[in-house]
C-alpha positions in Angstrom: -19.8 -0.1 0.6 -16.6 -1.6 -0.6 -15.9 -5.2 -1.8 -12.7 -7.0 -0.9 -11.1 -9.9 -2.7 -8.5 -11.7 -0.6 -5.9 -14.0 -2.1 -3.6 -16.4 -0.3 -0.1 -15.1 -0.4 3.0 -17.2 -0.5 5.1 -14.2 0.7 5.2 -13.6 4.4 7.1 -13.8 7.6 9.9 -11.6 9.0 10.9 -8.7 6.8 7.6 -8.7 4.9 5.7 -5.4 4.4 2.1 -4.9 3.2 1.8 -2.2 0.6 -1.3 -0.8 -1.0 -1.4 1.0 -4.4 -4.2 3.4 -5.3 -5.2 2.4 -8.9 -7.8 3.0 -11.4 -6.4 0.8 -14.2 -4.9 -2.1 -12.2 -1.4 -1.4 -13.7 -0.3 1.9 -12.4 -0.2 4.1 -9.3 -2.6 6.5 -11.0 -5.3 7.5 -8.5 -5.9 10.2 -6.0 -6.5 8.6 -2.6 -10.0 10.0 -2.3 -11.1 9.0 -5.8 -9.3 5.6 -6.3 -11.5 2.9 -7.7 -9.5 0.3 -5.9 -6.4 -0.4 -3.9 -4.2 -3.4 -4.8 -2.5 -4.7 -1.7 0.7 -6.7 -1.9 2.9 -8.6 0.6 6.5 -7.8 -0.3 9.8 -9.2 1.0 13.4 -9.3 -0.3 12.4 -12.6 -1.9 9.5 -11.3 -4.0 5.9 -10.2 -3.9 2.4 -11.5 -4.1 -0.9 -9.7 -4.3 -2.8 -10.3 -1.1 -6.0 -8.2 -1.4 -7.9 -6.1 -3.9 -10.1 -3.5 -2.2 -12.7 -2.1 -4.5 -14.0 1.3 -3.4 -17.7 1.9 -4.1 -18.2 5.2 -2.2 -16.1 8.2 -1.3 -15.9 7.8 2.5 -12.4 8.6 3.8 -13.0 6.9 7.2 -14.1 3.6 5.6 -11.2 3.7 3.1 -8.7 4.3 5.9 -10.3 1.4 7.9 -10.0 -0.9 4.9 -6.3 -0.2 4.7 -5.6 -0.8 8.4 -3.6 -4.0 7.8 -1.2 -2.1 5.4 2.1 -0.6 6.3 2.4 1.8 3.3 0.0 3.2 0.8 1.0 4.8 -2.5 -1.1 7.3 -4.5 -0.7 10.3 -6.8 -2.4 12.8 -4.5 -4.3 13.1 -1.2 -6.1 15.8 0.7 -4.8 17.0 4.1 -7.6 15.5 6.2 -7.2 12.1 4.5 -3.4 12.3 4.9 -3.8 13.0 8.6 -6.2 10.0 9.0 -3.9 7.7 7.2 -0.9 8.7 9.3 -2.9 8.5 12.5 -4.0 5.0 11.6 -0.3 3.9 11.4 0.0 3.6 7.6 2.9 5.4 6.0 1.7 7.5 3.0 3.8 7.9 -0.2 2.8 10.4 -2.8 4.0 10.4 -6.4 3.7 13.5 -8.6 3.4 11.4 -11.7 1.8 8.0 -12.7 4.1 5.1 -11.9 3.9 1.4 -12.9 2.9 -0.8 -10.0 5.1 -3.6 -11.3 8.1 -1.3 -11.5 7.5 0.0 -8.0 7.2 -3.6 -6.7 10.5 -4.6 -8.2 12.1 -1.5 -6.7 10.7 -2.3 -3.2 11.9 -5.9 -3.4 15.4 -4.7 -4.4 15.4 -2.1 -1.6 14.4 -4.7 1.0 17.2 -7.0 -0.1 19.9 -4.3 0.2 19.5 -1.3 2.5 15.9 -0.2 3.2 15.4 3.4 4.3 14.9 4.1 8.0 11.1 4.3 7.8 10.9 0.8 6.3 13.4 -0.6 8.8 11.2 0.9 11.6 8.1 -0.8 10.1 9.9 -4.2 9.9 11.2 -3.9 13.5 7.7 -2.9 14.8 6.2 -6.0 13.1 8.9 -8.3 14.4 8.3 -7.1 18.0 
């Protein structure tokens, strides 16, 4: 069973993406998808970001974890198994794997800057799909 904490976000609207970060320490993207203690979910736009949800993972059940991330557009982690990766992709969430531990705060700033300039095609596609 997982517990979810939802926060009212001030970021939203057109051009906003929802991104989850697999974390064990609440500060870094430092967790394998299948063994993450939690996912911190943020709403991000070119104007800034707000945390929207904290999903605490209590059991290793890939299907349940994928279902809990269903409102997300992108999920970051340091590693993922092939079956879980396929399930994430099939659910419509874009997976991003880092080879090393990365600060969530630094990644958030990078995404905000990218959204304000020239996002890559996959993010443009996410934004267009959400606007339709």
